[in-house]
C-alpha angles and dihedrals in degrees: 000000000000127000089252092053091051093049094046091053091051092044089056091052090048092051092047089056094044093054097050114119091239089070090061090050092049092049090052091049094048089048092050094052094048088047088057094246099099118190094188143352112274124225126200131167114199112219101176092091093052111110111239096354081154109023125215089239090065094059117101103184119101105203111079096228090049090050090056091053091044092053093053092047092050092045096055093041092051092048093048094048099041112031103050096206130130096281115156117216116200118228090228141048108255120219123188130204118274101241127178129191140182123245129255093270088271123065121244106210123190119210113204125198126199119231127216091283094048097254119138100209094130121071144154136207135231093235097211098198101077099163135024088254090062090068086084089068092072115109135193113267128225133200140206135190126219100216096170091050091049092051091048089056090048091051093046093053090045089054091051101050110335092129089059105030108016117219116232130195098230100176125215106329107154107075112183115171097189097174098163090043090064091039087059093046090051102045106017131235096279092055091042091057095043105036092061084069104029103030110018092155090060089053090048090050095052092044091050090048092050093047091050089047093053093046091049090050096046093046089049090053089050094048091048093050092240100130123104128199114261101190092105137049091339113120103238125192119349098339125328137094116262095225109154141135090218089082141095101039120256092256094053108138103184102286115093117237130187091258089057093060145074118242125202112222123179141151110201092152093062094052091109093052120090120261090244094054090043091054091047104042107025114018100064094061092041090053091047090060095041092052090073092063135075100232137006131219102199130203142004125199099346125098111249105180095092093053102028097111091056092046096050091044091054094040108029091170094069103132101175132025129200110234109199129191088266094059125101096234099186091051093048095041092057091058100044105035109146093357105075132022116246107227099194122202110199119216106273097204099080094056096042134084130019099334133020118230100221095179091056090047091051091049091051092051093047093049092051097045093049094043095049099051109146093022132104101252135194126175113216109182106200144149092055110143108166131031098166092253090298104128091167088079090073096059092040091056092046091051092047090050092050091048093052093045090052091048091052092048090051096048120087116252110241115250113232123209 
């Protein structure tokens, strides 16, 4: 069997899944929750972080580029067939633009280290800005797009299986600002924690530089016609589809603009910094970037309850917020009920490793469901890396979550005096 035969067989399986009626129901439900009129609680288990969810030994193609396509096809098919969550599978093969950019004037180098099983999950950076004076080393970035190369990829995929699973030039859909992520990569955690006290102007300078950099990049994408709408199957923010009728804007005429899109804005790296300092040193530049976009998915792994009022004041178009295990859900839920979707991230520890702790997982679900009454709620289980080769855990958790959600929906809500 040739590489092309293998890929065409997998493409047919992908398309069969994508055209199932359940996909239409899921799309309606994801749209309803992001439109703030939720019809049910959504459940999604991310598998892309799982080590060897599809092992190299399973791949049958010979040519390296074909093997990459094969792995993605097998990954999505396996997830759709095994997990049973609210995964959306697109009825096309998305292809993004091939874009290249210069660095910040200083290289950010990642150093990966293998663990005892050979995985390279852990890594560190060189943090090139060692002193406040080094901020002057930063330089304006520039970008270019390889249009011919992108179209050659589109044509090559079309020749492989375009009559079965059509390729589509989707444009740039995943917009992740990540200002404090690059601040951390540039100056390091020690400097991040200390400079806010000793050299706040250096922090302001880097944040302003990063915000200007992002805005220059996004406006360049817009001017070059490289953006793609992300109000559909596109995973937006830290984990959920961006389906909504609120985007694009009413005057959309077929070419995506920044104001037609979601942006993901988060600040995990400043979680250890006080809400007051966060609002003073970080939030203004984050909000300046977010203001260009139609809707915001805010947060990732950081707790947001202690700084939520400042965030929503600076970015009133936040539509969904990531609620991590470190977040006070009852406190946050009281303030956002009906206004912002709670995108809950369960604690990954109990389902990881040699044995799953099902009681802890049940307790976590119960706590969330009870705390988020009256809110649009989606569970996005992510950051799970090892499950001891027991993929059945994923479906078991999904089924348990659905059971508990149904029980809550069926039980009467207590009346308070």
